[in-house]
DRENDO-1510 file (C-alpha; in Angstrom, 1 decimal, always signed):
<recs>
REC; n; res; u; v; w
REC; 1; UNK; +15.2; +57.0; +20.7 .
REC; 2; UNK; +14.9; +56.9; +17.2 .
REC; 3; UNK; +10.9; +57.0; +18.4 .
REC; 4; UNK; +11.5; +59.5; +20.3 .
REC; 5; UNK; +13.2; +61.6; +18.0 .
REC; 6; UNK; +10.6; +60.8; +15.0 .
REC; 7; UNK; +8.0; +62.7; +17.5 .
REC; 8; UNK; +9.9; +65.2; +18.2 .
REC; 9; UNK; +12.1; +66.4; +14.7 .
REC; 10; UNK; +9.7; +66.7; +11.6 .
REC; 11; UNK; +10.2; +64.8; +8.2 .
REC; 12; UNK; +10.8; +67.1; +5.4 .
REC; 13; UNK; +9.8; +67.2; +2.5 .
REC; 14; UNK; +11.0; +69.4; -0.8 .
REC; 15; UNK; +9.3; +69.8; -3.9 .
REC; 16; UNK; +11.0; +71.7; -6.4 .
REC; 17; UNK; +10.2; +72.1; -9.7 .
REC; 18; UNK; +12.5; +73.3; -12.5 .
REC; 19; UNK; +11.6; +77.3; -13.3 .
REC; 20; UNK; +8.3; +77.9; -12.5 .
REC; 21; UNK; +8.7; +81.7; -12.5 .
REC; 22; UNK; +7.2; +83.7; -9.2 .
REC; 23; UNK; +4.1; +85.0; -10.8 .
REC; 24; UNK; +3.0; +82.3; -12.4 .
REC; 25; UNK; +1.6; +80.5; -10.0 .
REC; 26; UNK; -2.4; +81.4; -9.5 .
REC; 27; UNK; -1.7; +84.2; -6.8 .
REC; 28; UNK; -1.4; +87.6; -7.9 .
REC; 29; UNK; +0.7; +90.3; -6.0 .
REC; 30; UNK; +1.0; +94.3; -6.6 .
REC; 31; UNK; +0.1; +95.8; -9.8 .
REC; 32; UNK; -0.3; +92.4; -11.2 .
REC; 33; UNK; -3.2; +90.2; -11.9 .
REC; 34; UNK; -3.3; +86.8; -11.1 .
REC; 35; UNK; -2.3; +84.4; -13.3 .
REC; 36; UNK; -5.1; +82.1; -14.3 .
REC; 37; UNK; -3.8; +79.1; -13.5 .
REC; 38; UNK; -5.7; +75.8; -11.3 .
REC; 39; UNK; -3.7; +74.8; -8.6 .
REC; 40; UNK; -5.7; +73.9; -6.2 .
REC; 41; UNK; -2.7; +72.2; -4.0 .
REC; 42; UNK; -0.2; +74.5; -4.2 .
REC; 43; UNK; -3.4; +77.2; -2.7 .
REC; 44; UNK; -4.0; +74.5; +0.3 .
REC; 45; UNK; +0.0; +74.7; +1.2 .
REC; 46; UNK; -0.6; +78.5; +1.3 .
REC; 47; UNK; -3.6; +78.7; +3.5 .
REC; 48; UNK; -2.1; +76.4; +5.9 .
REC; 49; UNK; +1.1; +77.8; +6.0 .
REC; 50; UNK; +3.9; +80.7; +4.6 .
REC; 51; UNK; +4.0; +82.1; +0.8 .
REC; 52; UNK; +7.1; +84.1; +0.1 .
REC; 53; UNK; +5.7; +87.4; -2.6 .
REC; 54; UNK; +9.9; +87.8; -3.4 .
REC; 55; UNK; +12.2; +85.0; -2.9 .
REC; 56; UNK; +15.5; +84.4; -4.6 .
REC; 57; UNK; +17.3; +81.4; -6.3 .
REC; 58; UNK; +21.1; +82.8; -5.7 .
REC; 59; UNK; +22.1; +81.2; -9.2 .
REC; 60; UNK; +20.2; +81.6; -12.0 .
REC; 61; UNK; +20.8; +78.2; -13.9 .
REC; 62; UNK; +20.1; +74.4; -12.9 .
REC; 63; UNK; +23.5; +73.2; -11.2 .
REC; 64; UNK; +24.4; +76.5; -10.3 .
REC; 65; UNK; +21.9; +77.4; -7.6 .
REC; 66; UNK; +21.1; +74.0; -6.9 .
REC; 67; UNK; +24.2; +73.0; -6.3 .
REC; 68; UNK; +24.4; +76.6; -3.5 .
REC; 69; UNK; +21.1; +75.2; -2.6 .
REC; 70; UNK; +22.3; +71.5; -1.5 .
REC; 71; UNK; +26.1; +74.0; +0.3 .
REC; 72; UNK; +24.0; +76.3; +1.8 .
REC; 73; UNK; +26.4; +79.1; -0.2 .
REC; 74; UNK; +25.8; +82.0; -2.2 .
REC; 75; UNK; +26.5; +81.8; -5.9 .
REC; 76; UNK; +30.4; +82.5; -5.2 .
REC; 77; UNK; +31.6; +80.2; -2.3 .
REC; 78; UNK; +29.1; +76.6; -3.9 .
REC; 79; UNK; +32.1; +75.7; -6.0 .
REC; 80; UNK; +29.7; +75.2; -9.6 .
REC; 81; UNK; +29.7; +78.5; -12.3 .
REC; 82; UNK; +27.3; +77.0; -15.1 .
REC; 83; UNK; +26.3; +73.9; -16.2 .
REC; 84; UNK; +29.2; +72.7; -17.9 .
REC; 85; UNK; +31.9; +73.8; -15.6 .
REC; 86; UNK; +31.9; +70.2; -13.6 .
REC; 87; UNK; +29.7; +68.2; -11.4 .
REC; 88; UNK; +28.6; +68.6; -7.7 .
REC; 89; UNK; +32.6; +69.4; -4.9 .
REC; 90; UNK; +31.6; +66.7; -2.9 .
REC; 91; UNK; +34.4; +68.0; -0.2 .
REC; 92; UNK; +32.0; +71.0; +0.4 .
REC; 93; UNK; +29.4; +69.1; +2.7 .
REC; 94; UNK; +25.7; +69.3; +2.4 .
REC; 95; UNK; +22.9; +69.6; +4.3 .
REC; 96; UNK; +21.2; +65.9; +2.9 .
REC; 97; UNK; +24.4; +64.4; +4.7 .
REC; 98; UNK; +24.2; +66.7; +8.1 .
REC; 99; UNK; +20.3; +65.2; +7.8 .
REC; 100; UNK; +21.9; +62.2; +7.6 .
REC; 101; UNK; +24.2; +62.0; +9.9 .
REC; 102; UNK; +21.5; +63.3; +12.2 .
REC; 103; UNK; +19.5; +60.4; +11.9 .
REC; 104; UNK; +17.2; +61.0; +8.9 .
REC; 105; UNK; +16.9; +58.7; +5.9 .
REC; 106; UNK; +17.8; +61.3; +2.8 .
REC; 107; UNK; +16.1; +60.5; +0.0 .
REC; 108; UNK; +15.9; +62.1; -3.9 .
REC; 109; UNK; +14.3; +61.4; -6.6 .
REC; 110; UNK; +14.1; +63.4; -10.1 .
REC; 111; UNK; +16.5; +65.7; -12.2 .
REC; 112; UNK; +18.8; +67.4; -9.0 .
REC; 113; UNK; +21.5; +68.4; -11.8 .
REC; 114; UNK; +23.9; +67.9; -8.8 .
REC; 115; UNK; +25.9; +65.4; -11.6 .
REC; 116; UNK; +24.7; +67.2; -14.1 .
REC; 117; UNK; +27.9; +67.5; -16.7 .
REC; 118; UNK; +29.1; +63.4; -16.2 .
REC; 119; UNK; +25.4; +62.9; -16.6 .
REC; 120; UNK; +25.2; +60.9; -13.2 .
REC; 121; UNK; +28.2; +59.6; -13.9 .
REC; 122; UNK; +28.2; +58.5; -17.2 .
REC; 123; UNK; +30.3; +60.0; -19.0 .
REC; 124; UNK; +33.4; +58.9; -16.0 .
REC; 125; UNK; +32.1; +55.1; -17.8 .
REC; 126; UNK; +30.2; +54.9; -13.8 .
REC; 127; UNK; +27.2; +52.8; -14.2 .
REC; 128; UNK; +24.1; +54.3; -14.6 .
REC; 129; UNK; +21.5; +51.0; -14.5 .
REC; 130; UNK; +20.7; +51.3; -11.1 .
REC; 131; UNK; +18.6; +54.7; -9.9 .
REC; 132; UNK; +19.6; +54.0; -6.4 .
REC; 133; UNK; +23.2; +53.4; -7.2 .
REC; 134; UNK; +24.5; +56.6; -9.1 .
REC; 135; UNK; +27.3; +57.9; -9.6 .
REC; 136; UNK; +28.1; +60.2; -6.3 .
REC; 137; UNK; +24.3; +59.6; -4.7 .
REC; 138; UNK; +26.2; +58.4; -1.1 .
REC; 139; UNK; +28.5; +61.4; -0.9 .
REC; 140; UNK; +26.3; +63.4; -1.7 .
REC; 141; UNK; +24.1; +62.2; +1.4 .
REC; 142; UNK; +21.2; +60.1; +0.2 .
REC; 143; UNK; +20.5; +57.2; +1.6 .
REC; 144; UNK; +18.1; +56.1; -0.6 .
REC; 145; UNK; +16.8; +57.8; -4.0 .
REC; 146; UNK; +16.3; +57.1; -7.9 .
REC; 147; UNK; +18.1; +59.8; -9.5 .
REC; 148; UNK; +17.6; +60.9; -13.6 .
REC; 149; UNK; +18.5; +63.2; -15.9 .
REC; 150; UNK; +16.0; +65.7; -16.9 .
REC; 151; UNK; +14.4; +66.3; -20.3 .
REC; 152; UNK; +16.7; +67.4; -23.5 .
REC; 153; UNK; +19.5; +66.0; -21.4 .
REC; 154; UNK; +17.2; +62.5; -21.4 .
REC; 155; UNK; +17.9; +62.4; -24.8 .
REC; 156; UNK; +22.0; +63.7; -25.4 .
REC; 157; UNK; +23.0; +60.1; -25.9 .
REC; 158; UNK; +20.1; +59.4; -28.5 .
REC; 159; UNK; +19.2; +56.6; -29.8 .
REC; 160; UNK; +21.1; +55.3; -27.1 .
REC; 161; UNK; +19.7; +55.6; -23.0 .
REC; 162; UNK; +21.8; +56.8; -21.0 .
REC; 163; UNK; +19.7; +57.3; -17.6 .
REC; 164; UNK; +17.6; +55.6; -15.8 .
REC; 165; UNK; +14.3; +57.6; -17.5 .
REC; 166; UNK; +15.5; +56.7; -21.2 .
REC; 167; UNK; +15.9; +52.8; -20.1 .
REC; 168; UNK; +12.3; +53.2; -19.1 .
REC; 169; UNK; +10.9; +54.4; -22.4 .
REC; 170; UNK; +13.2; +52.6; -23.8 .
REC; 171; UNK; +11.9; +49.1; -22.7 .
REC; 172; UNK; +8.3; +50.5; -23.6 .
REC; 173; UNK; +6.5; +50.2; -26.8 .
REC; 174; UNK; +3.5; +52.9; -27.3 .
REC; 175; UNK; +0.3; +52.1; -29.9 .
REC; 176; UNK; -0.4; +54.5; -32.1 .
REC; 177; UNK; -3.7; +55.7; -33.7 .
REC; 178; UNK; -3.3; +53.5; -36.4 .
REC; 179; UNK; -2.3; +50.2; -35.0 .
REC; 180; UNK; +1.6; +50.6; -35.5 .
REC; 181; UNK; +3.9; +50.5; -32.0 .
REC; 182; UNK; +6.7; +52.9; -31.8 .
REC; 183; UNK; +8.9; +52.4; -29.7 .
REC; 184; UNK; +9.1; +55.3; -26.6 .
REC; 185; UNK; +12.0; +55.9; -26.3 .
REC; 186; UNK; +12.8; +57.1; -30.1 .
REC; 187; UNK; +9.0; +58.4; -29.8 .
REC; 188; UNK; +10.1; +60.5; -26.8 .
REC; 189; UNK; +12.9; +61.8; -29.2 .
REC; 190; UNK; +10.8; +63.0; -31.5 .
REC; 191; UNK; +8.8; +64.7; -30.2 .
REC; 192; UNK; +11.1; +67.0; -27.6 .
REC; 193; UNK; +13.3; +67.5; -31.1 .
REC; 194; UNK; +9.7; +68.6; -32.9 .
REC; 195; UNK; +8.8; +66.3; -34.8 .
REC; 196; UNK; +6.5; +67.0; -36.5 .
REC; 197; UNK; +5.3; +63.6; -38.2 .
REC; 198; UNK; +5.9; +61.6; -34.9 .
REC; 199; UNK; +4.1; +64.0; -32.3 .
REC; 200; UNK; +1.1; +64.1; -35.5 .
REC; 201; UNK; +0.0; +61.1; -33.1 .
REC; 202; UNK; -0.7; +62.5; -29.6 .
REC; 203; UNK; -0.4; +58.2; -28.5 .
REC; 204; UNK; +3.5; +58.7; -29.8 .
REC; 205; UNK; +3.8; +61.0; -26.4 .
REC; 206; UNK; +0.9; +59.7; -23.9 .
REC; 207; UNK; -0.3; +60.5; -20.4 .
REC; 208; UNK; +1.6; +58.1; -17.6 .
REC; 209; UNK; +5.2; +58.5; -19.8 .
REC; 210; UNK; +5.7; +62.0; -19.3 .
REC; 211; UNK; +8.6; +62.4; -17.0 .
REC; 212; UNK; +7.0; +65.0; -14.4 .
REC; 213; UNK; +3.8; +61.9; -13.7 .
REC; 214; UNK; +6.9; +59.0; -13.1 .
REC; 215; UNK; +8.9; +61.6; -11.2 .
REC; 216; UNK; +5.5; +61.7; -8.7 .
REC; 217; UNK; +5.4; +57.7; -8.7 .
REC; 218; UNK; +9.0; +57.3; -7.9 .
REC; 219; UNK; +9.3; +59.9; -5.4 .
REC; 220; UNK; +5.6; +57.8; -3.8 .
REC; 221; UNK; +8.2; +54.9; -3.6 .
REC; 222; UNK; +10.8; +56.0; -2.0 .
REC; 223; UNK; +8.4; +57.2; +1.2 .
REC; 224; UNK; +6.4; +53.6; +0.8 .
REC; 225; UNK; +10.0; +51.5; +1.2 .
REC; 226; UNK; +11.6; +54.4; +4.1 .
REC; 227; UNK; +12.2; +53.4; +7.4 .
REC; 228; UNK; +8.9; +53.9; +9.8 .
REC; 229; UNK; +11.4; +54.1; +13.0 .
REC; 230; UNK; +12.9; +57.9; +12.0 .
REC; 231; UNK; +12.6; +60.9; +10.7 .
REC; 232; UNK; +13.0; +61.5; +6.7 .
REC; 233; UNK; +13.9; +64.1; +4.4 .
REC; 234; UNK; +12.9; +63.7; +0.5 .
REC; 235; UNK; +13.4; +65.7; -2.4 .
REC; 236; UNK; +11.3; +65.9; -5.7 .
REC; 237; UNK; +13.0; +67.4; -8.1 .
REC; 238; UNK; +10.4; +67.1; -10.8 .
REC; 239; UNK; +12.0; +68.0; -14.9 .
REC; 240; UNK; +9.2; +70.3; -15.4 .
REC; 241; UNK; +8.4; +72.8; -16.3 .
REC; 242; UNK; +11.5; +73.0; -18.3 .
REC; 243; UNK; +11.4; +73.9; -21.8 .
REC; 244; UNK; +10.8; +72.4; -24.2 .
REC; 245; UNK; +7.0; +73.0; -23.2 .
REC; 246; UNK; +6.1; +69.5; -23.9 .
REC; 247; UNK; +2.9; +67.8; -22.4 .
REC; 248; UNK; +0.4; +65.4; -23.7 .
REC; 249; UNK; -2.4; +66.1; -25.6 .
REC; 250; UNK; -4.0; +65.5; -22.8 .
REC; 251; UNK; -2.9; +67.3; -20.6 .
REC; 252; UNK; -2.9; +71.0; -22.5 .
REC; 253; UNK; -5.3; +74.1; -22.1 .
REC; 254; UNK; -5.7; +76.5; -23.7 .
REC; 255; UNK; -7.8; +79.5; -21.5 .
REC; 256; UNK; -6.9; +82.1; -24.4 .
REC; 257; UNK; -6.0; +84.7; -21.3 .
REC; 258; UNK; -2.9; +84.6; -20.1 .
REC; 259; UNK; -0.3; +87.5; -19.8 .
REC; 260; UNK; +1.1; +89.0; -22.8 .
REC; 261; UNK; +5.4; +88.6; -22.2 .
REC; 262; UNK; +6.5; +92.5; -20.5 .
REC; 263; UNK; +8.7; +94.6; -22.8 .
REC; 264; UNK; +8.5; +91.8; -25.6 .
REC; 265; UNK; +10.2; +93.1; -29.2 .
REC; 266; UNK; +7.6; +92.5; -32.0 .
REC; 267; UNK; +4.0; +91.3; -31.6 .
REC; 268; UNK; +3.9; +89.0; -29.1 .
REC; 269; UNK; +4.0; +85.6; -29.7 .
REC; 270; UNK; +0.7; +83.4; -29.6 .
REC; 271; UNK; -0.4; +81.6; -26.7 .
REC; 272; UNK; -1.4; +78.0; -28.0 .
REC; 273; UNK; -1.2; +77.5; -31.1 .
REC; 274; UNK; -3.4; +73.5; -31.8 .
REC; 275; UNK; -1.6; +73.0; -34.3 .
REC; 276; UNK; +1.9; +72.0; -32.8 .
REC; 277; UNK; +2.6; +68.7; -31.4 .
REC; 278; UNK; +4.6; +68.6; -28.4 .
REC; 279; UNK; +8.3; +69.6; -28.6 .
REC; 280; UNK; +7.3; +71.9; -31.2 .
REC; 281; UNK; +5.1; +74.4; -29.0 .
REC; 282; UNK; +7.1; +77.2; -26.7 .
REC; 283; UNK; +3.6; +78.9; -25.3 .
REC; 284; UNK; +2.5; +80.2; -22.9 .
REC; 285; UNK; -0.9; +77.6; -22.7 .
REC; 286; UNK; +1.9; +74.5; -22.7 .
REC; 287; UNK; +4.0; +76.1; -19.9 .
REC; 288; UNK; +0.3; +76.3; -17.4 .
REC; 289; UNK; -0.7; +72.3; -18.8 .
REC; 290; UNK; +2.5; +71.7; -16.9 .
REC; 291; UNK; +2.0; +73.5; -13.4 .
REC; 292; UNK; -1.4; +72.7; -14.0 .
REC; 293; UNK; -0.2; +68.9; -14.1 .
REC; 294; UNK; +3.0; +69.0; -11.7 .
REC; 295; UNK; +0.1; +70.7; -9.4 .
REC; 296; UNK; -1.5; +67.4; -9.3 .
REC; 297; UNK; +2.0; +65.6; -8.8 .
REC; 298; UNK; +2.2; +67.7; -5.4 .
REC; 299; UNK; -0.9; +66.6; -3.9 .
REC; 300; UNK; +0.1; +62.7; -4.2 .
REC; 301; UNK; +3.2; +63.2; -3.3 .
REC; 302; UNK; +1.8; +64.9; +0.1 .
REC; 303; UNK; -0.7; +62.4; +0.3 .
REC; 304; UNK; +2.1; +59.7; +0.8 .
REC; 305; UNK; +4.4; +62.0; +2.8 .
REC; 306; UNK; +2.2; +62.7; +5.5 .
REC; 307; UNK; +0.7; +58.6; +5.3 .
REC; 308; UNK; +4.5; +58.0; +6.0 .
REC; 309; UNK; +5.5; +60.3; +8.0 .
REC; 310; UNK; +6.4; +58.8; +11.6 .
REC; 311; UNK; +5.9; +62.4; +13.6 .
REC; 312; UNK; +4.8; +65.8; +12.3 .
REC; 313; UNK; +5.4; +66.7; +8.3 .
REC; 314; UNK; +6.7; +70.5; +7.0 .
REC; 315; UNK; +6.6; +70.6; +3.3 .
REC; 316; UNK; +8.1; +73.2; +1.7 .
REC; 317; UNK; +7.7; +73.9; -3.2 .
REC; 318; UNK; +10.0; +76.6; -4.7 .
REC; 319; UNK; +12.0; +76.1; -8.0 .
REC; 320; UNK; +15.5; +76.4; -9.0 .
REC; 321; UNK; +15.2; +79.7; -11.2 .
REC; 322; UNK; +12.7; +80.6; -13.2 .
REC; 323; UNK; +11.3; +81.4; -17.1 .
REC; 324; UNK; +11.2; +84.5; -19.1 .
REC; 325; UNK; +9.1; +83.9; -21.2 .
REC; 326; UNK; +9.7; +86.4; -24.3 .
REC; 327; UNK; +10.2; +89.1; -21.1 .
REC; 328; UNK; +11.9; +91.8; -22.6 .
REC; 329; UNK; +12.6; +89.5; -25.9 .
REC; 330; UNK; +14.4; +86.6; -23.3 .
REC; 331; UNK; +13.1; +82.6; -23.1 .
REC; 332; UNK; +15.0; +80.7; -19.9 .
REC; 333; UNK; +17.1; +81.9; -17.5 .
REC; 334; UNK; +20.4; +83.4; -17.5 .
REC; 335; UNK; +19.9; +86.7; -16.5 .
REC; 336; UNK; +19.1; +88.8; -14.1 .
REC; 337; UNK; +16.1; +89.9; -14.8 .
REC; 338; UNK; +12.8; +89.0; -12.2 .
REC; 339; UNK; +11.2; +86.3; -14.1 .
REC; 340; UNK; +14.6; +84.0; -14.5 .
REC; 341; UNK; +15.3; +85.0; -10.8 .
REC; 342; UNK; +12.2; +84.6; -9.2 .
REC; 343; UNK; +10.6; +81.8; -7.6 .
REC; 344; UNK; +7.6; +80.9; -5.7 .
REC; 345; UNK; +7.9; +79.7; -2.5 .
REC; 346; UNK; +5.9; +77.9; -0.1 .
REC; 347; UNK; +6.0; +76.1; +3.1 .
REC; 348; UNK; +3.4; +74.5; +5.2 .
REC; 349; UNK; +3.3; +72.2; +8.1 .
REC; 350; UNK; +4.4; +71.5; +11.9 .
REC; 351; UNK; +4.9; +74.6; +13.5 .
REC; 352; UNK; +4.5; +76.3; +10.3 .
REC; 353; UNK; +2.8; +79.5; +10.6 .
REC; 354; UNK; -1.0; +79.7; +8.8 .
REC; 355; UNK; -2.1; +81.6; +5.4 .
REC; 356; UNK; +0.6; +84.2; +5.9 .
REC; 357; UNK; +2.6; +86.3; +3.4 .
REC; 358; UNK; +5.4; +87.4; +4.0 .
REC; 359; UNK; +6.8; +90.6; +1.6 .
REC; 360; UNK; +10.4; +90.2; +2.5 .
REC; 361; UNK; +12.6; +89.0; +0.0 .
REC; 362; UNK; +13.8; +85.6; +0.9 .
REC; 363; UNK; +16.9; +84.0; +0.0 .
REC; 364; UNK; +16.7; +80.2; -1.4 .
REC; 365; UNK; +19.5; +78.7; +0.5 .
REC; 366; UNK; +18.5; +79.7; +3.8 .
REC; 367; UNK; +15.9; +76.5; +2.9 .
REC; 368; UNK; +18.4; +74.6; +3.7 .
REC; 369; UNK; +19.7; +75.9; +7.1 .
REC; 370; UNK; +16.0; +75.9; +8.2 .
REC; 371; UNK; +15.8; +72.1; +7.5 .
REC; 372; UNK; +18.9; +71.9; +9.6 .
REC; 373; UNK; +17.1; +73.7; +12.6 .
REC; 374; UNK; +13.8; +72.1; +12.4 .
REC; 375; UNK; +16.3; +68.9; +12.5 .
REC; 376; UNK; +18.5; +69.6; +15.3 .
REC; 377; UNK; +21.6; +69.8; +13.7 .
REC; 378; UNK; +24.5; +72.5; +13.3 .
REC; 379; UNK; +25.3; +73.9; +10.1 .
REC; 380; UNK; +29.0; +73.8; +8.8 .
REC; 381; UNK; +31.7; +75.6; +8.2 .
REC; 382; UNK; +31.1; +78.1; +4.7 .
REC; 383; UNK; +28.0; +78.3; +4.6 .
REC; 384; UNK; +25.9; +81.3; +3.8 .
REC; 385; UNK; +22.4; +80.5; +4.7 .
REC; 386; UNK; +20.3; +80.9; +7.2 .
REC; 387; UNK; +17.8; +79.6; +9.0 .
REC; 388; UNK; +14.4; +81.3; +7.9 .
REC; 389; UNK; +12.4; +78.7; +10.8 .
REC; 390; UNK; +11.5; +82.0; +13.3 .
REC; 391; UNK; +10.2; +83.7; +10.2 .
REC; 392; UNK; +7.9; +81.0; +9.1 .
REC; 393; UNK; +6.5; +80.3; +12.7 .
REC; 394; UNK; +5.4; +83.6; +13.2 .
REC; 395; UNK; +7.8; +86.0; +14.2 .
REC; 396; UNK; +7.3; +89.5; +12.8 .
REC; 397; UNK; +9.1; +90.3; +9.4 .
REC; 398; UNK; +11.8; +93.1; +11.1 .
REC; 399; UNK; +12.9; +90.0; +13.2 .
REC; 400; UNK; +14.1; +88.5; +9.8 .
REC; 401; UNK; +16.7; +86.1; +9.4 .
REC; 402; UNK; +18.4; +88.2; +6.0 .
REC; 403; UNK; +19.0; +91.6; +5.0 .
REC; 404; UNK; +20.5; +91.0; +1.7 .
REC; 405; UNK; +19.4; +88.3; -1.0 .
REC; 406; UNK; +22.4; +87.8; -3.4 .
REC; 407; UNK; +22.1; +86.0; -6.6 .
REC; 408; UNK; +24.5; +85.8; -9.8 .
REC; 409; UNK; +26.5; +84.0; -12.5 .
REC; 410; UNK; +29.5; +84.0; -14.6 .
REC; 411; UNK; +30.9; +82.9; -17.8 .
REC; 412; UNK; +34.4; +83.4; -17.3 .
REC; 413; UNK; +35.5; +80.4; -15.7 .
REC; 414; UNK; +35.8; +77.6; -17.7 .
REC; 415; UNK; +36.7; +77.9; -21.5 .
REC; 416; UNK; +34.2; +77.7; -24.1 .
REC; 417; UNK; +35.3; +74.6; -25.5 .
REC; 418; UNK; +33.8; +73.2; -22.1 .
REC; 419; UNK; +30.3; +74.2; -23.1 .
REC; 420; UNK; +27.5; +71.5; -23.6 .
REC; 421; UNK; +26.6; +72.6; -26.8 .
REC; 422; UNK; +23.0; +71.1; -26.8 .
REC; 423; UNK; +21.3; +73.6; -24.1 .
REC; 424; UNK; +20.0; +76.1; -24.5 .
REC; 425; UNK; +21.1; +78.1; -21.2 .
REC; 426; UNK; +25.2; +78.0; -21.5 .
REC; 427; UNK; +24.5; +81.5; -22.7 .
REC; 428; UNK; +25.5; +82.9; -19.8 .
REC; 429; UNK; +26.3; +86.2; -18.9 .
REC; 430; UNK; +28.8; +87.5; -16.2 .
REC; 431; UNK; +26.2; +89.8; -13.6 .
REC; 432; UNK; +25.6; +90.3; -9.7 .
REC; 433; UNK; +21.9; +91.4; -8.2 .
REC; 434; UNK; +21.6; +92.7; -4.3 .
REC; 435; UNK; +18.3; +92.4; -3.2 .
REC; 436; UNK; +16.9; +94.7; -0.1 .
REC; 437; UNK; +14.3; +96.3; +1.7 .
REC; 438; UNK; +14.6; +99.7; +2.8 .
REC; 439; UNK; +12.5; +102.1; +4.5 .
REC; 440; UNK; +11.5; +103.1; +0.3 .
REC; 441; UNK; +11.0; +100.5; -0.5 .
REC; 442; UNK; +12.2; +96.7; -1.9 .
REC; 443; UNK; +15.4; +97.0; -4.3 .
REC; 444; UNK; +17.1; +95.2; -6.6 .
REC; 445; UNK; +20.0; +96.5; -7.8 .
REC; 446; UNK; +22.0; +94.3; -10.8 .
REC; 447; UNK; +25.5; +95.1; -11.8 .
REC; 448; UNK; +26.5; +94.3; -15.1 .
REC; 449; UNK; +30.2; +93.7; -16.8 .
REC; 450; UNK; +29.2; +95.4; -20.4 .
REC; 451; UNK; +25.8; +95.6; -21.8 .
REC; 452; UNK; +23.2; +93.4; -19.7 .
REC; 453; UNK; +21.4; +90.0; -21.5 .
REC; 454; UNK; +18.2; +90.6; -22.6 .
REC; 455; UNK; +18.3; +94.3; -20.6 .
REC; 456; UNK; +14.7; +95.7; -20.4 .
REC; 457; UNK; +14.4; +98.7; -24.1 .
REC; 458; UNK; +13.9; +101.4; -20.9 .
REC; 459; UNK; +17.7; +100.3; -19.3 .
REC; 460; UNK; +21.2; +103.0; -21.2 .
REC; 461; UNK; +24.1; +102.1; -22.2 .
REC; 462; UNK; +26.7; +100.7; -19.9 .
REC; 463; UNK; +28.6; +103.3; -17.7 .
REC; 464; UNK; +32.1; +104.8; -18.6 .
REC; 465; UNK; +34.0; +101.7; -17.4 .
REC; 466; UNK; +32.2; +99.5; -19.2 .
REC; 467; UNK; +29.7; +98.2; -16.2 .
REC; 468; UNK; +25.6; +98.5; -15.7 .
REC; 469; UNK; +24.7; +99.5; -12.4 .
REC; 470; UNK; +20.7; +99.4; -12.4 .
REC; 471; UNK; +18.3; +100.0; -9.7 .
REC; 472; UNK; +14.7; +98.5; -9.8 .
REC; 473; UNK; +11.5; +98.6; -7.2 .
REC; 474; UNK; +10.7; +95.2; -7.1 .
REC; 475; UNK; +7.2; +96.0; -5.7 .
REC; 476; UNK; +6.2; +98.7; -7.6 .
REC; 477; UNK; +8.3; +97.7; -11.0 .
REC; 478; UNK; +8.0; +93.7; -11.0 .
REC; 479; UNK; +8.8; +93.6; -14.7 .
REC; 480; UNK; +12.3; +95.6; -14.0 .
REC; 481; UNK; +11.5; +98.4; -16.2 .
REC; 482; UNK; +12.5; +101.4; -14.3 .
REC; 483; UNK; +15.8; +102.1; -13.3 .
REC; 484; UNK; +15.3; +104.3; -10.7 .
REC; 485; UNK; +19.3; +104.9; -9.5 .
REC; 486; UNK; +18.6; +108.7; -9.9 .
REC; 487; UNK; +16.0; +109.0; -7.7 .
REC; 488; UNK; +17.4; +106.8; -5.1 .
REC; 489; UNK; +21.2; +106.8; -5.0 .
REC; 490; UNK; +22.4; +105.6; -1.3 .
REC; 491; UNK; +20.2; +102.9; -1.4 .
REC; 492; UNK; +21.5; +102.2; -4.8 .
REC; 493; UNK; +24.8; +103.0; -2.9 .
REC; 494; UNK; +24.2; +100.5; -0.3 .
REC; 495; UNK; +23.4; +97.8; -2.0 .
REC; 496; UNK; +27.0; +97.7; -4.9 .
REC; 497; UNK; +29.0; +97.1; -1.7 .
REC; 498; UNK; +27.0; +94.2; -0.6 .
REC; 499; UNK; +28.4; +92.1; -3.8 .
REC; 500; UNK; +31.1; +90.4; -3.9 .
REC; 501; UNK; +34.1; +92.2; -5.6 .
</recs>
C-alpha cells in the first residue's frame, strides 16, 4: 500500500544552489584553508551524513548541467549542448518521471533551467501565468511545482515580466527612504543591471523579496500541500549565488579575510565595496553573503521536509557548477578549471553514513540513479549514471560506484545567431576532461580544442595538432597550476583513452 511504501522508501530532498564552487563550503581541504563562512545548516548535514571532497558536474553551464542530472546521462548524451541550444528533450526519461511512476509525489521549485531557452514556454506563446502549470512540467515528471527563471532571465523581458517571480514583483511596491514608492520589478531590474541611482537606496532591494527567500517559501508551500500518504521527491533550485552577486543590504557581510583569486592577472580585486549597490558588486563578500543566506534557507526547507515526510527523509545538497571568482582571470563557469567544474556535495538522513568524508571523485549525475535506487525503481536505458547508495551507506571507497568522472562543453553545435546575447555564460568552449584516482594520486586530464579558455598562466601553448592536453593532481594542486603530464605519462594516456571521440 501507499502507507507501507512510505514507511520503507525514503522521501528525498535535493537542494541545488546555482554556481557554488567547491572550496567555498567552509570545510577546507588539503593544501587549503577553509573559507570563513557561517554555514551551520550545511555543517549539520555533513556531521549527520556524508560529504564528498571532490564532486564534479558533467557540464559547466546551467542548462546542460541540469539536463545531465535530470537524464542521468553524461554530457554528450544528455541532449542539451549549451544554454542557447534547446530546451530539455522530453523524449529522454528523467528520474523525476520514473520516481512519479514508481509512486512518488514529485515536486520542483525555482529555476530548474530545463526549459531555459523557451523561458518556461513564454517564447512559444505558452501561458506562464500559473507557475504550477508551466511548459513541459508534467512531461518532465513533476506532480507539482512552482517554476520560474533566475536572476538575469527574470529581467530579460523588462519592462514586462514573463514568469512567476517577475509577476510577483510587478504586483508589489516598495517604499523608499524618501517616502516615495517604486514598483518592485522595476527596482529589481535596476539593481541587477547596476543602476546606482536606484540602488543607492537600500529599500529598493529589500529582504523578503530576494529571489532565494521566495524560493525557500515556495519549497515549504509545496511540502505543506504534498499528500501525506506517499513518499515525496522535491528538487529546490535556488537562483543564488549565481551572478550578479546581488544581495539586500541586510544580508551583506564584510569580514575582509576571504582568499584572493588564484593566478589573477593584475592586482587582486577588492573583497568588498560598500559604496556600490547590489548589481554593481561582483565581490567575494557578496558571494559569501548569498551563501550564508542560502544556508538559512536550507535549514527552513529541511525542517519543513522533516515535518511532512511520511517516513524517513534523505537530503542531498549540491550545485550545478561552480564560479571562477577571477581565478586565472576568469569569471562565471564554462571552463575546465576546478573553480568551475567542482562543487560541494553532502547527503544526510536515512541509512546514509554519519560524519563521513569521501575523497574519491564523485559525479553529480549519479544522484539521480541513487534516488531511483532508494525508491526501488530501475534506471532507464541510455543512462550512464551509477547509484552511489552503497558508498553513501558505508561501503569502502574501494567499492565506489564509478572509477572515472567526465565533464565537458562544446560551442560548435549551434550557430552564433542562436546564442542568447543577454547571458554571460554563452561564452562556451570546446573541451573534455576526465578525473580518476590512481595509486599515484587523484588526477584530472583536460583536453581543449585549441587553447583552453582562461588557462592558468603556467599552461603551455597547444600541441602541434592544435589540441591542449594537461594533467593536474587535484589534491596537491587544487587550482590547476602545475601540469604533471610529463611526470605521469601513463596516467595521462589512461585518462585520455576514456574521453569521448
